[in-house]
C-alpha positions as CSV (number, residue, x, y, z in Angstrom):
1,M,2.9,47.0,-25.8
2,T,6.3,48.4,-24.9
3,R,9.4,46.4,-24.3
4,T,9.5,46.5,-20.4
5,D,6.0,45.4,-20.6
6,R,6.6,42.3,-22.7
7,N,9.5,41.6,-20.2
8,T,7.5,42.1,-17.2
9,G,4.8,39.6,-18.8
10,G,7.3,37.2,-19.3
11,I,8.8,37.0,-15.7
12,V,5.3,37.0,-14.3
13,G,4.4,34.1,-16.6
14,G,7.8,32.2,-15.8
15,F,7.0,32.6,-12.4
16,A,3.9,31.4,-12.7
17,A,4.7,28.1,-14.6
18,L,7.5,27.8,-12.0
19,V,4.9,28.0,-9.1
20,M,2.5,25.5,-11.3
21,A,5.4,23.0,-11.8
22,A,6.5,23.1,-7.8
23,A,2.6,22.3,-7.0
24,G,2.5,19.4,-9.6
25,M,5.8,18.1,-8.0
26,L,4.4,18.5,-4.5
27,A,1.3,16.8,-5.4
28,M,3.3,13.8,-7.4
29,A,5.1,13.3,-4.2
30,A,2.2,13.2,-1.9
31,V,0.5,10.2,-4.5
32,T,3.9,8.3,-4.3
33,R,4.1,8.4,-0.7
34,I,0.8,7.2,-0.4
35,D,1.0,4.6,-2.9
36,T,4.1,3.4,-1.0
37,Q,2.5,3.1,2.2
38,V,-0.8,1.1,0.7
39,A,1.9,-1.2,-0.9
40,S,3.6,-1.8,2.7
41,E,0.1,-2.1,4.1
42,A,-1.0,-4.9,1.5
43,H,2.3,-6.7,2.3
44,R,2.0,-6.4,5.9
45,Q,-1.6,-8.1,5.2
46,Y,-0.3,-10.7,3.2
47,C,2.4,-11.6,5.6
48,Q,0.1,-11.6,8.4
49,D,-2.5,-14.0,6.2
50,V,0.0,-16.4,5.3
51,A,0.9,-16.6,9.1
52,L,-2.8,-17.6,9.9
53,W,-3.0,-20.1,7.0
54,R,0.2,-21.7,8.2
55,S,-1.3,-21.8,12.1
56,E,-4.5,-23.3,10.8
57,V,-2.7,-25.9,9.0
58,E,-0.7,-26.8,12.1
59,R,-3.8,-27.2,13.7
60,G,-5.7,-29.2,11.5
61,V,-8.6,-27.0,10.3
62,P,-10.1,-28.2,7.6
63,L,-9.1,-26.7,3.9
64,N,-12.8,-25.3,3.3
65,R,-12.6,-23.7,7.0
66,R,-9.2,-22.1,6.9
67,A,-8.8,-18.5,7.1
68,G,-5.8,-16.7,6.0
69,Q,-4.2,-17.3,2.5
70,P,-1.7,-19.7,1.3
71,D,1.6,-18.3,0.2
72,Y,0.7,-18.3,-3.4
73,R,3.4,-15.7,-4.0
74,Q,6.0,-18.1,-2.8
75,I,7.8,-14.9,-0.7
76,A,6.7,-15.6,2.9
77,D,9.8,-17.5,3.7
78,E,12.1,-14.6,2.6
79,Q,10.1,-11.2,2.8
80,C,7.9,-11.9,5.7
81,P,9.8,-11.2,9.2
82,A,9.8,-14.6,11.3
83,R,8.1,-12.7,13.8
84,V,4.9,-12.3,12.3
85,Q,2.5,-14.0,14.3
86,P,-1.1,-14.5,13.0
87,M,-4.1,-12.1,14.7
88,D,-6.8,-13.3,16.5
89,H,-9.4,-13.6,13.8
90,T,-11.9,-15.4,15.8
91,A,-14.1,-12.5,16.2
92,Q,-13.8,-11.4,12.7
93,R,-14.3,-15.0,11.1
94,Q,-17.5,-15.7,10.1
95,L,-18.4,-18.8,8.4
96,V,-21.9,-18.9,6.3
97,Q,-23.9,-22.1,7.1
98,F,-26.9,-23.2,4.9
């Protein structure tokens, strides 16, 4: 193998490594973006469930029949927008009766 062949092989190998590193960084960026979207959707759903729970408390729905969830993280007053209104879950709500 001549010196020119070794230099060419080193350049090609370096370029291949650069392409692989770029592909890895793009994959990490995509995963991070998806993680951010999932976390944002989970937070939105939490806020909506807390709003639904609070509206059912105000309406006097018994504890064992309420939909949504209480603010168990204690973050809704600070981190949930005041304009969040509970969705009408009557179509999605199904209580099991024995």
